[in-house]
C-alpha positions as CSV (number, residue, x, y, z in Angstrom):
1,X,-0.1,-0.1,0.0
2,X,1.3,3.3,-0.9
3,X,1.1,6.2,1.3
4,X,2.2,8.9,-1.3
5,X,-0.1,11.4,-3.0
6,X,-2.0,10.1,-6.0
7,X,-0.7,12.3,-8.6
8,X,-3.3,10.9,-11.2
9,X,-5.9,13.1,-9.2
10,X,-3.5,16.1,-8.5
11,X,-5.7,19.3,-9.7
12,X,-2.5,20.9,-11.0
13,X,-1.2,18.0,-13.1
14,X,-4.9,17.6,-14.6
15,X,-4.9,21.4,-15.1
16,X,-1.7,21.2,-17.1
17,X,-2.8,18.4,-19.1
18,X,-5.7,20.1,-20.2
19,X,-3.5,23.3,-20.8
20,X,-1.2,21.3,-23.1
21,X,-3.8,19.6,-25.3
22,X,-6.1,23.0,-25.5
23,X,-4.7,24.1,-29.1
24,X,-5.7,20.6,-30.5
25,X,-8.7,19.6,-28.3
26,X,-11.6,20.9,-30.6
27,X,-9.9,19.3,-33.8
28,X,-9.4,16.0,-32.0
29,X,-12.9,16.0,-30.2
30,X,-14.3,16.5,-33.8
31,X,-12.2,14.1,-35.5
32,X,-12.2,11.3,-33.2
33,X,-16.2,11.4,-32.8
34,X,-16.7,11.8,-36.4
35,X,-18.3,15.1,-35.7
36,X,-20.9,13.3,-33.6
37,X,-19.8,15.8,-30.6
38,X,-21.5,18.6,-32.6
39,X,-24.8,16.9,-32.9
40,X,-25.1,15.8,-29.2
41,X,-24.5,19.4,-28.2
42,X,-27.1,20.8,-30.3
43,X,-29.4,18.0,-29.1
44,X,-28.6,18.8,-25.5
45,X,-29.4,22.3,-25.8
46,X,-32.5,21.6,-27.6
47,X,-33.4,19.4,-24.8
48,X,-33.4,22.0,-22.4
49,X,-36.3,23.8,-24.3
50,X,-35.0,27.3,-23.3
51,X,-37.2,30.4,-23.3
52,X,-34.5,33.2,-23.2
53,X,-34.9,33.7,-19.3
54,X,-32.5,31.1,-18.3
55,X,-28.9,31.0,-16.6
56,X,-26.9,28.1,-17.9
57,X,-23.9,26.9,-16.0
58,X,-21.4,24.8,-18.1
59,X,-19.0,23.2,-15.6
60,X,-15.9,21.9,-17.2
61,X,-16.6,23.8,-20.2
62,X,-13.5,23.4,-22.0
63,X,-13.3,25.4,-24.9
64,X,-16.8,26.6,-24.4
65,X,-18.4,24.7,-27.3
66,X,-21.8,23.8,-25.1
67,X,-21.9,27.0,-23.5
68,X,-21.6,28.8,-27.0
69,X,-24.3,26.6,-28.3
70,X,-26.6,27.6,-25.4
71,X,-26.0,31.3,-25.9
72,X,-26.6,31.2,-29.8
73,X,-29.5,28.8,-29.6
74,X,-33.0,30.2,-30.8
75,X,-34.1,31.5,-28.0
76,X,-30.5,31.3,-26.4
77,X,-30.2,31.4,-22.5
78,X,-30.2,34.8,-21.3
79,X,-27.1,34.2,-19.5
80,X,-24.5,31.5,-19.9
81,X,-21.5,30.7,-17.4
82,X,-18.5,28.5,-18.5
83,X,-16.4,27.3,-15.7
84,X,-13.0,25.5,-16.5
85,X,-9.9,24.7,-14.2
86,X,-7.8,25.0,-17.4
87,X,-6.8,28.5,-18.1
88,X,-5.8,27.7,-21.8
89,X,-9.2,26.0,-22.6
90,X,-10.9,29.4,-21.1
91,X,-8.7,31.3,-23.1
92,X,-9.5,29.6,-26.3
93,X,-13.4,29.8,-25.4
94,X,-13.2,33.5,-25.2
95,X,-11.2,33.5,-28.3
């Protein structure tokens, strides 16, 4: 039994990993899912049946694709907040 820190769950390590992959994240997500990721995001937002008065919170927003979809839906959410622990992902989301 090891008494050392479990580095696989270290927040700084995880954040650094996502910072490293951020520039390629969207491309790889689209490629590896064969574009299905775009369809499920649109479907997820449609399932919310937004009225234009809601606040949507997107936890672990990454590059913000779901948050952006919530804002540009017709009607879109009145306010959208995307939260992520990867600063690089958030920078790309604000792009």
